[in-house]
C-alpha positions in Angstrom: 135.8 97.7 83.0 137.6 97.8 86.3 136.7 99.8 89.4 133.1 99.2 89.9 132.0 98.0 86.5 131.4 94.4 85.6 134.3 92.6 84.0 133.7 90.4 81.0 135.9 87.9 79.2 137.7 89.1 76.1 139.7 87.4 73.4 143.5 87.9 73.1 144.0 89.2 69.5 147.8 89.4 69.8 150.5 88.2 72.2 153.6 90.3 71.9 157.0 90.2 73.6 159.0 92.8 75.5 160.0 96.3 74.2 157.2 96.8 71.7 157.9 100.3 70.5 155.5 103.0 69.5 156.9 102.6 65.9 155.6 99.1 65.9 152.2 100.2 67.2 152.0 103.3 65.0 154.7 103.5 62.3 156.4 106.9 62.0 155.7 107.2 58.3 152.0 107.9 59.3 152.8 110.8 61.6 151.2 113.2 59.2 147.9 111.6 60.2 147.1 112.7 63.7 143.3 112.9 64.0 142.1 110.2 66.5 139.4 109.3 64.0 142.0 108.5 61.3 144.8 106.9 63.3 143.2 103.5 64.0 143.6 102.4 60.4 147.4 102.4 60.9 147.5 100.3 64.2 150.2 97.7 63.7 150.4 98.6 60.0 153.5 96.4 59.5 151.8 93.4 61.1 149.7 92.9 58.1 147.3 90.2 59.4 146.6 92.0 62.7 146.1 95.3 60.9 143.8 93.7 58.3 141.7 92.2 61.1 141.5 95.5 62.9 140.6 97.5 59.8 138.1 94.8 58.6 136.1 95.1 61.8 136.9 91.5 62.8 138.1 92.5 66.3 135.5 93.2 68.9 135.7 96.2 71.2 137.3 95.3 74.5 139.6 92.7 72.8 143.0 92.3 74.4 146.6 92.7 73.4 149.0 91.0 75.7 152.6 92.0 75.9 155.8 91.7 78.0 157.7 94.5 79.6 158.2 98.1 78.4 155.2 98.1 76.0 155.1 101.5 74.2 158.8 102.3 74.5 160.4 104.7 72.0 158.9 108.0 71.0 156.3 110.0 72.8 153.8 109.9 69.9 150.3 109.8 71.3 149.1 108.4 68.0 150.3 105.0 69.3 147.7 105.3 72.0 144.9 106.9 69.9 145.1 104.2 67.3 144.5 101.5 69.9 141.9 103.5 71.6 140.1 103.9 68.3 139.6 100.1 68.3 138.6 100.1 72.0 141.3 97.6 72.8 142.7 96.8 76.2 146.4 96.3 76.6 147.5 93.9 79.4 151.3 93.9 79.8 154.0 93.1 82.3 155.0 96.7 82.2 154.5 99.9 80.2 156.9 102.7 79.1 156.2 105.8 81.3 155.3 108.2 78.5 153.1 105.7 76.7 151.3 105.0 80.0 150.6 108.7 80.6 149.5 109.3 77.0 147.1 106.3 77.5 145.6 107.7 80.6 145.2 111.1 78.9 143.3 109.4 76.0 141.4 107.0 78.1 143.0 103.8 76.7 142.6 100.9 79.2 146.0 99.5 80.3 146.4 96.8 82.8 149.8 96.0 84.4 150.1 92.4 85.3 153.8 91.6 86.0 153.5 87.9 85.6 150.8 87.6 82.9 151.0 84.8 80.4 148.6 84.4 77.5 148.5 83.3 73.9 146.6 84.6 71.0 143.0 83.3 71.2 143.0 82.9 75.0 140.0 84.2 76.9 140.9 86.7 79.6 138.8 88.3 82.3 140.2 91.5 83.8 138.9 92.4 87.3 139.9 95.1 89.7 142.8 93.1 91.1 143.6 90.3 88.7 143.7 88.9 85.2 142.1 85.5 84.9 143.1 83.4 81.9 140.1 81.2 81.4 141.9 79.2 78.7 144.6 78.1 81.1 142.9 78.5 84.5 145.7 80.7 85.7 145.3 84.0 87.6 147.7 87.0 87.6 147.7 89.9 90.1 147.6 93.4 88.7 149.1 96.7 89.8 146.3 99.3 89.9 146.7 102.8 88.6 146.6 105.5 91.3 143.0 106.5 91.9 143.3 109.9 90.2 144.7 108.4 87.0 142.1 105.6 87.1 139.3 108.3 87.3 140.7 109.9 84.2 140.6 106.6 82.3 137.1 105.8 83.6 135.9 109.2 82.4 137.2 108.4 78.9 140.4 110.5 79.0 141.7 113.9 80.3 139.4 116.1 78.2 136.2 114.2 79.2 137.4 114.1 82.8 138.1 117.9 82.9 134.8 118.7 81.1 132.8 116.7 83.7 134.7 118.3 86.5 134.0 121.8 85.1 130.3 121.1 84.5 130.0 119.8 88.1 131.3 123.2 89.5 128.6 125.4 91.1 127.5 128.2 88.9 
């Protein structure tokens, strides 16, 4: 994790391009399934090999998806975030669609904006507080941090967990 926690290397399980829509991440035909415990099975459902690896438990928690600009564009469906969160993935992209980014913060999905990032499937990445290090190529990429208030929500595990902790910390 970033911001105070130790970072570790993680494998890139998919390297995607620009404008990956929420319909690619979580196809609209599964919109009747909205429970966060059920949405992960439909992550990248039309990318059969990636979906099979995710559903088969072949992907370690903390694994990385790398993408270009405008990741999560399209609809405002939060299932696109919850299905990735259910696999405890990290998304490193050159940029994120605004609504997808806010939904991710609310759900505690770890997003890292690295405007120049380059990585291929199978590369080993380390994400620190201020950079992404591609150990497979030896290259380093600066990151754009979330504002502290948003990062605190992600670090808490999402908006509900963050709010619950804040309420429990109030004096009686």
